[in-house]
C-alpha positions in Angstrom: 12.1 6.3 2.3 14.5 5.6 5.1 15.2 2.0 6.5 14.1 3.4 9.9 11.2 4.8 8.1 9.7 1.7 7.4 10.8 -0.4 10.6 8.8 2.6 12.5 5.8 2.0 10.5 5.6 -2.0 10.4 6.7 -2.0 14.1 3.8 0.5 14.7 2.1 -2.0 12.4 2.6 -4.8 14.5 1.5 -3.2 17.7 -2.1 -2.7 16.6 -4.8 -4.9 17.3 -5.3 -8.8 16.0 -5.9 -8.7 12.3 -5.9 -12.4 11.0 -9.6 -11.8 9.2 -7.0 -10.5 6.8 -4.9 -12.7 4.3 -2.5 -9.9 3.7 -0.9 -7.2 6.5 -1.1 -4.7 3.1 -1.9 -4.2 -0.1 1.1 -2.1 -2.2 -0.7 -0.1 -4.6 2.2 2.0 -7.0 2.5 3.2 -10.4 4.2 -0.3 -12.7 6.8 2.3 -13.5 7.9 2.2 -9.6 7.9 -1.5 -9.2 12.2 -2.0 -9.1 12.1 0.9 -6.2 8.8 -1.0 -4.6 10.0 -4.3 -4.5 14.0 -3.3 -3.7 12.7 -0.9 -0.8 9.6 -1.5 0.7 8.6 -4.7 -0.2 12.0 -6.5 1.2 11.9 -4.9 3.9 8.9 -5.1 5.3 8.3 -8.9 4.5 12.2 -9.5 6.5 10.8 -8.2 9.4 9.4 -10.8 12.3 6.6 -9.2 14.0 5.3 -11.4 16.8 6.9 -14.5 15.6 5.5 -14.1 11.7 5.8 -12.9 9.4 4.9 -9.4 7.8 2.9 -10.4 4.2 2.7 -7.8 1.4 0.1 -7.8 -1.3 2.6 -7.5 -4.7 0.7 -7.1 -7.7 3.5 -8.3 -10.3 3.9 -11.8 -7.6 0.3 -12.0 -6.5 -1.9 -11.5 -9.0 -3.3 -14.0 -11.0 -2.2 -13.2 -15.0 -5.1 -12.2 -17.5 -7.8 -11.1 -14.7 -9.0 -7.2 -14.9 -6.3 -5.3 -12.8 -8.9 -3.0 -11.4 -10.6 -5.6 -9.9 -7.6 -7.4 -9.0 -6.9 -4.1 -7.2 -10.2 -3.8 -5.5 -10.3 -7.1 -4.1 -6.3 -6.9 -2.7 -7.6 -3.8 -0.8 -10.4 -5.8 0.4 -8.2 -9.1 1.6 -5.4 -6.7 3.6 -5.8 -5.3 6.8 -4.0 -2.0 5.3 -3.2 -0.6 1.6 -0.1 1.3 1.5 -0.2 4.1 -1.4 3.1 4.8 -3.0 2.4 8.2 -4.0 5.5 9.8 -6.3 5.3 11.6 -9.9 4.6 8.4 -11.4 1.5 7.3 -9.6 -0.1 10.8 -9.8 0.1 10.6 -13.8 -0.8 6.7 -14.0 -4.5 6.8 -15.0 -5.5 3.2 -13.3 -3.6 5.0 -10.1 -5.6 7.8 -10.3 -9.0 5.7 -10.4 -7.7 3.6 -7.1 -7.6 7.0 -5.7 -10.7 8.7 -6.1 -12.6 5.7 -5.6 -15.8 6.1 -3.2 -14.6 3.7 -0.9 -16.6 3.0 2.9 -15.5 4.7 5.8 -13.8 1.0 6.8 -11.8 1.0 3.6 -10.6 4.5 3.9 -9.1 4.5 7.2 -7.2 1.0 6.3 -4.9 3.3 3.6 -1.8 4.7 4.3 -0.7 7.1 2.0 3.7 7.0 1.7 4.9 10.2 -0.1 8.2 9.2 -2.3 9.9 12.1 -4.3 8.6 14.8 -2.8 5.6 14.8 -5.2 2.8 16.7 -5.3 -0.2 15.5 -3.5 -3.3 16.4 -5.6 -6.5 17.8 -3.9 -8.7 14.8 -4.9 -6.6 12.5 -2.6 -5.2 14.8 -0.4 -8.2 13.5 1.6 -6.2 10.5 2.4 -3.0 12.5 3.9 -3.5 13.2 7.2 -1.7 16.1 9.1 0.3 14.6 12.5 
């Protein structure tokens, strides 16, 4: 994912209606194996951008989750507290069982409409999560 793509994504998010009811602008869902990539290339770039005088705030598992809590419960809570959920879809994500569980959850239409899939490394999107990938 290029820096230009991330800038475009955050500019679009910044132009949407005010979403102050949420604690975070975005929860970033990713495989733990992609943690370094996500931190350096997604979190740092998103949070470095300033939108309408406010910093973009991501919920990042490594930094924002409370140690000792059940991971799946923390993930669902983070999704509910975030305006958007970015699913970082990689080969690692596709093969991670908790990520798989997140992808097939029966989310409400509201929550599903706030999920933004981001495909990296040219991974093949499985049929059960393809409903999240909108074709433009």
